[in-house]
C-alpha positions as CSV (number, residue, x, y, z in Angstrom):
1,M,87.7,120.9,91.9
2,S,89.2,117.3,91.0
3,I,90.0,114.9,94.2
4,L,93.6,115.3,94.4
5,R,92.7,119.2,95.2
6,A,90.0,118.1,97.3
7,I,92.5,116.0,99.4
8,K,95.1,118.2,99.2
9,I,93.2,121.3,100.5
10,N,90.5,119.8,102.8
11,H,92.8,116.6,104.3
12,F,96.4,118.1,104.6
13,E,96.1,121.8,104.5
14,L,92.9,122.4,106.6
15,K,93.5,119.8,109.1
16,E,96.6,121.0,110.0
17,K,95.3,124.8,109.5
18,R,92.6,124.0,111.8
19,G,94.1,121.4,114.1
20,W,91.4,118.6,113.3
21,D,92.4,115.1,114.3
22,K,90.6,113.9,111.3
23,T,89.0,114.6,108.2
24,Y,85.8,112.5,106.9
25,W,85.3,110.2,103.4
26,F,82.4,109.5,101.7
27,V,82.9,107.0,99.9
28,D,80.2,106.1,96.6
29,L,80.2,102.2,95.5
30,H,79.1,101.4,92.5
31,E,80.8,102.6,89.8
32,T,83.2,104.4,92.1
33,I,84.9,101.2,94.4
34,L,82.9,98.6,92.0
35,K,82.6,98.3,88.6
36,A,78.4,97.4,88.8
37,N,76.7,94.4,87.2
38,Y,72.8,96.1,87.7
39,E,71.9,92.6,88.5
40,F,69.2,92.7,91.7
41,G,70.2,89.9,94.3
42,N,73.9,89.9,93.3
43,I,76.4,92.2,94.4
44,P,79.0,93.3,92.2
45,T,82.2,92.4,93.7
46,E,84.6,93.7,91.1
47,F,87.0,96.7,92.1
48,Y,88.0,99.0,90.0
49,P,92.1,98.6,89.1
50,N,93.5,100.3,92.7
51,A,90.6,101.1,94.9
52,K,91.0,98.2,96.9
53,E,94.3,98.9,97.4
54,T,93.7,102.4,98.5
55,L,91.0,101.6,100.7
56,Q,93.0,99.3,102.2
57,Y,95.5,102.2,103.2
58,L,92.9,104.2,104.2
59,T,91.4,102.4,106.5
60,R,94.6,102.2,108.1
61,L,94.5,106.0,108.5
62,K,94.1,106.6,111.9
63,D,92.9,110.8,110.6
64,V,90.8,108.9,108.0
65,C,87.2,108.3,108.5
66,L,85.5,106.4,106.3
67,I,82.4,106.3,105.3
68,M,80.0,104.0,103.0
69,Y,77.8,106.3,101.0
70,T,75.0,104.2,99.0
71,C,71.4,103.9,98.0
72,S,71.7,100.4,97.9
73,H,69.3,98.1,100.5
74,P,70.0,96.9,104.0
75,H,70.6,94.2,102.8
76,E,72.4,94.5,100.1
77,I,74.7,96.9,103.0
78,N,75.5,93.6,104.9
79,E,77.1,91.9,101.8
80,Y,79.3,94.8,100.8
81,V,80.2,95.1,104.7
82,S,81.6,91.4,104.4
83,L,82.9,91.8,101.0
84,F,85.2,94.8,102.2
85,K,86.2,93.1,105.5
86,E,87.4,89.7,103.8
87,N,89.3,92.9,101.6
88,D,90.5,94.4,104.7
89,I,88.5,97.3,104.2
90,V,86.4,99.3,107.1
91,F,84.2,101.9,107.5
92,D,83.1,103.6,110.1
93,Y,79.4,104.3,109.2
94,I,77.5,104.5,106.9
95,N,75.5,107.0,105.4
96,E,75.9,109.0,108.1
97,N,78.5,111.0,109.9
98,P,77.5,111.0,114.0
99,E,80.8,112.3,115.4
100,V,79.6,115.8,113.6
101,V,76.8,117.3,115.0
102,T,74.6,120.4,114.8
103,D,75.8,123.0,116.8
104,M,73.1,125.8,117.4
105,N,75.7,128.1,118.0
106,G,78.2,127.1,115.4
107,Y,78.8,126.7,111.6
108,G,76.4,124.3,109.9
109,C,73.2,122.1,110.3
110,Y,74.6,118.5,109.9
111,D,71.1,116.8,111.1
112,K,69.7,116.3,106.9
113,K,73.1,117.0,105.4
114,P,76.1,114.9,106.5
115,Y,79.7,116.5,107.3
116,I,81.8,115.5,104.8
117,N,85.6,117.0,103.8
118,I,86.2,114.5,100.8
119,L,83.5,113.2,98.4
120,M,84.1,110.0,95.9
121,D,81.4,109.5,93.9
122,D,81.1,109.1,89.8
123,K,78.4,111.3,90.0
124,A,80.8,114.4,91.8
125,G,83.2,113.5,89.0
126,F,85.1,110.9,90.5
127,D,86.8,108.5,88.1
128,P,87.2,105.2,89.1
129,N,89.7,104.4,86.2
130,E,92.6,107.0,86.8
131,D,91.6,108.8,90.5
132,W,92.4,105.6,92.7
133,S,96.1,105.3,91.6
134,Q,96.1,109.1,91.7
135,V,94.6,109.2,95.2
136,L,96.9,106.0,96.2
137,E,100.0,107.9,95.1
138,L,99.4,111.0,96.7
139,M,98.3,109.5,100.1
140,K,101.9,107.4,100.1
141,T,104.0,110.7,98.9
142,N,102.3,112.1,102.5
143,Y,102.7,109.0,104.6
144,G,104.6,106.9,103.2
145,E,104.2,102.9,103.6
146,I,102.2,101.6,106.2
147,N,101.1,98.5,107.9
């Protein structure tokens, strides 16, 4: 499933059909948001084209919960949080979704696998060189310009 199809179905269609107030977007860092430099002790800071603008846009949407999805070390995560904050990007959580918990009488067990609506990860087929601009265009088409 392409990222645009996933957003159209899981964010727009299912959110409306099921009456959700928001959807949960897990976003990987390396080779998805930032161009990896593979240097220990020196986090990469170069954004892919349109990644920063798209994440700034998504940060402002009340019906999108952004979750940083990374294997980075804790001290690196703190540096990433600062980098993103300096660029007006806010992640609600890191590597977890505490808002959707396991209901023993419900569908799904989220004790070890967090609930995700949208996954943006190079290992899941996300192409950072092309997909960021398409995601931004799709979101602006549906929401318009926001402040």
